Steps between C-alpha positions, in 0.01 A plus 500: 500500500642185664579177325152465336473547125328808358205292377424398861442861606279568196288197583476601866390851401232362270370273778487798738306708246258211446442468875431875531252491209322198650480676838349810336240289319404311819474829691280656232266198496480500881414870515237457231336219698502703821337802336119461490361502148359831391127529450466712190199718453284400206560690178211657312495196270493260793218700660298450186548124541369493858172310517187713518241434769246407233739239361575364849131468584378355171432157656307654788299706254424191292400299806284776647333741260581288196275223633222747582524634146466145368169465682352770280664376180408132532143437374492160675543651846206474737258789502573549868806716450529595866571139600765474231660825619492377860688185402771703324540728801545208742773353279686832462666498846313809617392333823140420605446831681601700193290281270194565716570872488512497120188287470316724744567801278387316188167415664273211411439580132588207276542722197770767518724653236874439478569874510293538815698221669827655388405839642366350824808287565735789424314724740504238778871434453580869512306532827683201646847624412425861594393390849867445590822695442748310281778758536833371629699786654843592357477245221595766247724713720465753777687470826309344790519683836618180669617168357205331335485143629309259280428144608455258207304178561350215299502128437781308332497520122315830468816679381568686824881522485502591131237766567711650779793522260293677235347732760846585635613580147206733440553684828874528442441629147283774655806622692424339836745324731364148534587205721361147474504274807516122468232410753439157347746315723337162441618465141866565418423528129263789573783702655733428208231591249421824681869594509527451123196724447647762735822506301313522170292787634795682656348508850633403841455144623455416870544147636681480835715184520395237748155652564229241443202679653287689245387750763861565605596569138205739465581679827866551407412598143276785617773620737772494231272661238431789739869537585603506134227741398332263258190627324330161467556165670342193338474209744464157341323230700480123471239374259232301673154362447220714636374192687820459706388681815825452694698659217249783474570568868868541408401766247302685766813500715709639213251783462502572876877519538527745210253732674708468818795642312296758308155583638349566156641186339415319288361774278383244243410133534486373142397151396629351175228294331534280192210585268505142371375386842159655433261448791779351711677836479190664647504252790869565558444875510213461745705294747804727482279806535335364813841425652699806396271772370614523138543845346525381143534220245764436237336278239762313296498284187202675343647444156361184348255412777123489452440568870569873522143553620622412850624861526138618509401244763793583731421871503123456526505244781800612705516873422874459446636681191701347218811720507729330249461244223752274329449447128830343393857410589671833425590739781256753355215247493418569865267800468266713710141382476276730295138400541364672189757333274434167669124526447534605137735208440255233615171646368 
């Protein structure tokens, strides 16, 4: 054992053991960081806690039908009830075209019962929503014959990237192979945020290094998704104002190059709208629809807003269906739009 005392070897052994333990701890922490966090499915108790549509739309209900109800309950209100109703409708974010439709059905009678108005409005809303198909293919499972390619558009702040993450989670939970493509190359934070959502949702993330062209990312994403046999490809795009015509042209190019790679792509062009934007959301949808031919709307942030009536205006004026709604921050709070439940929640 050489000329060193016995205590020296004991100390050296203890140091070696300490180094090994420290290395194991560092390795464990590193592996834990590298592994994407699991997205647990909600338990039955957690499901019970999920917000109901009626709870999410309580402010819209109060702002819309609640005010109409007040007209009949307030003895000081003018005898010309139709004018009072018209004022409520114009301030409920339905849009002028939809307001005129409702008023046209009511007719010119100043006196009308609350129950008659309720029945009339319900009937008109049902006709509006039934005029379009809100179904989003493969949302709850079922294998598509070819990769479904969905292009997601919208202005900054509408919740587009978060919505893509929640949508990817829902599709993945239905047993589908999903890829998300970081087509917003203008904002580095958008790519990082999308990657985090992809990891949380357990889906594949596509962002080719050194590629700054949104259309190039989209083109390559479609090619890779087809090669890998993906069921659904969600293509993020840069958020932009609907008034920025030069940027809207870039979106048209993104759509074109995807169809060059896959003749039927994109299968869906979905716009994410913030319900809090009210009438501005309707204007956004109109401009994007004229440029891209929208196939559907994802209406976010319905919980807490009083402007949920914009859903009716969008469908009535543009004939574009509401396909999904966001009513909270949980993964499960992005839900398929059900017109009957929506109508019953606001009237």
